C-alpha positions in Angstrom: 11.8 38.8 39.9 13.3 42.0 38.0 11.5 45.3 39.1 12.6 46.3 42.5 16.0 44.4 41.7 16.3 46.1 38.6 15.8 49.7 39.9 18.2 48.9 43.0 21.0 47.8 40.5 20.4 50.5 38.0 21.6 52.8 41.1 25.0 50.8 41.5 28.2 51.6 39.5 29.0 48.8 36.6 30.2 45.6 38.1 33.2 44.5 36.1 36.4 41.9 36.2 39.8 43.3 35.0 42.7 40.6 35.1 46.0 42.0 34.6 49.2 40.2 33.4 48.3 37.5 35.6 51.4 35.0 35.9 50.9 31.7 38.2 54.1 29.0 38.2 53.6 26.3 40.6 57.3 25.6 39.8 59.6 28.5 39.4 60.0 29.4 35.8 57.1 26.9 34.4 54.3 29.1 34.4 50.8 27.4 34.0 49.3 30.7 33.0 51.4 33.5 31.4 50.5 37.1 31.1 46.8 36.6 31.1 44.6 40.2 31.0 41.1 41.0 30.0 38.1 42.4 31.1 34.8 42.1 31.5 31.8 44.5 32.4 28.4 44.7 32.9 26.0 41.6 31.9 28.5 40.5 29.4 29.1 36.6 29.4 32.6 34.9 28.3 33.5 31.4 27.7 37.1 30.3 28.6 38.0 27.3 26.6 41.0 24.8 25.9 42.2 21.8 26.6 42.6 19.9 29.8 46.0 21.1 31.5 46.1 24.6 29.8 45.2 26.7 32.9 41.3 27.1 32.8 40.6 26.1 36.2 43.9 27.9 37.7 42.7 31.0 35.9 39.4 30.7 38.2 40.9 30.1 41.4 43.5 33.0 40.6 40.1 35.1 40.1 38.8 34.4 43.4 42.1 34.1 45.5 41.5 30.1 46.4 45.3 30.0 45.0 47.5 33.2 45.1 48.9 34.2 41.3 52.4 34.3 41.2 52.5 38.0 39.8 49.7 40.4 38.4 46.5 41.6 39.5 42.8 40.9 39.8 40.3 43.8 40.1 36.8 43.2 40.9 34.6 46.1 40.5 38.0 48.2 40.5 39.2 46.6 43.8 42.4 44.7 43.7 41.7 41.2 45.6 44.7 39.8 44.8 46.7 42.1 47.4 43.7 41.4 50.1 44.1 38.6 52.8 42.7 37.3 56.0 39.2 39.4 56.8 39.3 41.7 54.1 39.7 38.9 51.4 36.4 37.3 52.8 34.8 40.7 52.8 35.6 41.0 49.2 34.4 37.5 48.4 31.3 38.4 48.8 31.3 40.1 45.6 32.6 36.9 43.7 29.6 34.2 43.0 30.8 30.8 42.5 28.7 27.5 40.3 30.6 24.3 40.9 31.3 21.7 38.5 30.0 19.1 41.5 27.3 21.6 42.9 28.8 21.6 46.3 25.4 21.8 48.1 24.9 20.9 51.9 22.8 17.8 51.0 20.8 17.4 54.5 19.9 20.8 54.0 16.6 21.9 52.0 16.7 23.6 48.7 15.4 26.9 50.5 18.6 26.6 53.3 20.7 25.9 50.6 20.4 29.3 48.6 20.1 31.2 51.5 23.7 30.2 51.8 24.4 32.8 49.7 24.0 35.3 52.5 26.0 33.9 55.0 28.9 36.4 54.2 26.0 39.2 55.1 24.9 37.7 58.5 26.1 37.5 62.4 27.7 34.3 63.2 25.2 33.8 65.4 22.3 34.0 62.5 24.6 31.8 60.1 24.9 29.1 63.0 21.3 29.4 63.9 20.4 30.0 60.1 18.0 33.0 60.8 17.8 35.2 57.8 15.9 38.5 57.4 12.6 38.4 55.9 13.7 40.5 52.9 16.4 37.8 52.1 13.7 34.9 52.4 11.4 36.9 49.9 14.3 37.4 47.7 15.1 33.4 47.7 11.8 32.8 46.9 11.3 34.9 44.1 14.7 33.6 42.6 14.0 30.2 43.2 10.4 30.8 41.4 12.1 32.3 38.4 13.9 29.1 38.1 11.5 27.0 38.0 11.9 25.7 41.6 9.2 27.0 44.0 7.8 23.8 44.2 11.2 22.4 45.7 12.1 24.6 48.2 11.4 22.1 51.0 13.0 19.4 50.0 16.3 18.3 51.2 19.2 18.7 48.2 19.7 15.1 48.1 16.5 14.3 46.6 16.9 16.8 43.5 18.1 15.8 40.0 21.6 16.7 38.6 20.2 19.6 36.7 18.0 20.7 39.7 21.0 20.9 42.0 22.8 22.6 39.7 19.7 25.3 39.7 20.2 25.5 43.4 23.5 26.3 43.2 23.4 29.1 40.7 20.7 30.5 42.5 22.8 30.6 45.7 25.6 31.9 44.1 23.1 34.9 42.8 22.0 35.3 46.5 25.5 36.9 47.2 24.7 39.8 45.3 28.1 39.5 43.4 29.7 41.7 41.1 31.1 38.5 39.4 29.9 35.6 38.5 32.1 32.0 37.7 31.2 28.9 36.4 33.8 26.2 36.6 32.8 23.2 34.0 28.8 23.7 35.0 27.4 21.5 32.7 30.3 18.5 32.8 28.6 16.2 34.9 25.0 16.8 32.9 23.3 15.3 29.8 23.1 17.5 26.8 19.5 18.7 26.9 20.0 19.5 30.8 23.3 21.0 29.7 21.3 23.8 27.5 19.0 24.4 30.1 21.8 25.0 32.7 23.2 27.4 30.3 20.2 29.2 29.1 19.9 30.3 33.4 23.0 31.1 33.8 23.2 33.7 31.1 19.4 34.9 32.0 20.2 35.6 35.7 23.7 37.1 34.6 21.8 39.2 32.2 18.6 40.1 34.7 21.1 41.1 37.6 23.6 43.0 35.5 26.9 40.3 36.4 29.4 39.9 34.3 29.8 35.9 33.7 32.8 33.7 33.4 32.3 30.4 32.5 35.2 27.7 32.2 33.7 25.1 30.0 34.7 22.0 27.5 32.0 22.3 25.2 32.2 24.6 22.3 29.4 24.3 20.9 27.7 25.6 24.3 30.0 28.2 24.2 29.3 29.5 20.7 25.8 29.3 21.2 25.3 31.2 25.0 27.9 33.4 25.4 29.2 36.7 24.1 32.6 36.5 23.7 35.2 33.4 23.8 38.8 33.7 25.3 40.6 30.5 24.0 43.5 29.3 26.2 46.9 27.2 24.6 49.8 26.2 26.7 48.8 28.9 29.6 48.2 32.2 27.3 45.7 33.5 25.3 45.4 32.7 21.8 41.8 34.0 20.8 39.7 36.8 22.4 36.6 37.8 20.6 32.8 36.8 19.2 31.8 33.3 19.0 31.1 33.9 15.0 34.9 34.9 14.7 35.8 31.7 16.4 37.3 29.5 13.1 38.3 26.1 12.8 41.7 27.2 12.5 41.4 29.4 15.5 40.3 25.9 17.1 43.3 24.2 15.9 45.4 26.5 17.6 43.9 26.1 20.4 43.3 22.4 21.0 46.2 21.0 18.7 45.4 19.0 15.5 42.5 18.5 13.6 41.1 15.3 13.5 38.6 15.6 16.4 37.3 18.4 14.3 35.9 16.1 11.4 
């Protein structure tokens, strides 16, 4: 999985995500996100933590422009996607891989067909309708599935898989896009603790191997500390902590989540 892909990636500019002074208000004067700025480059991994309702999911949706920001800008490898719409936006979204909380697989399709869905933005409408892909894409998908332990499941329907296996398929589908940034929205929230660790391992490993910046919206602080290289803490729509996991103290967590009884 690493040799050919690694050589190709080495010749490409460093992939990056830059968020500048992002504001999102669903109601005038009541911002859910207020002046959010950060940058992630290369194979770095960032966990976004914070209480429910503080804007974590809104931030993810602004990054891929599922919802438009009120002001500010989002740059993916230097391209300002905040200004795009229509065909230009659809084309730019190929650079943004997305891993969903509830997997978002096509249940009646096989594992291989679901993974190859990551190439839909790169084939013609006719090929997409017939689900026919170049042999290079098929070979890459096989190698990717083998690397994450699903080589024996390529012909199984998605609805026959466990939750952890489904999430692996979702991750592989996102990687098949050859994205410039990988977003994961609560990827472990519906999984047991052991499987959650395994999924975080897969996410971080593939991010590093393919040199894709990884941004994970996550509730589990300990998983964030264990697996990511940087943590951004949100509270009331603003960044109140941004640094390495080792510097995230209980005082910071009190500021992020409020109170301290839950820390006991």
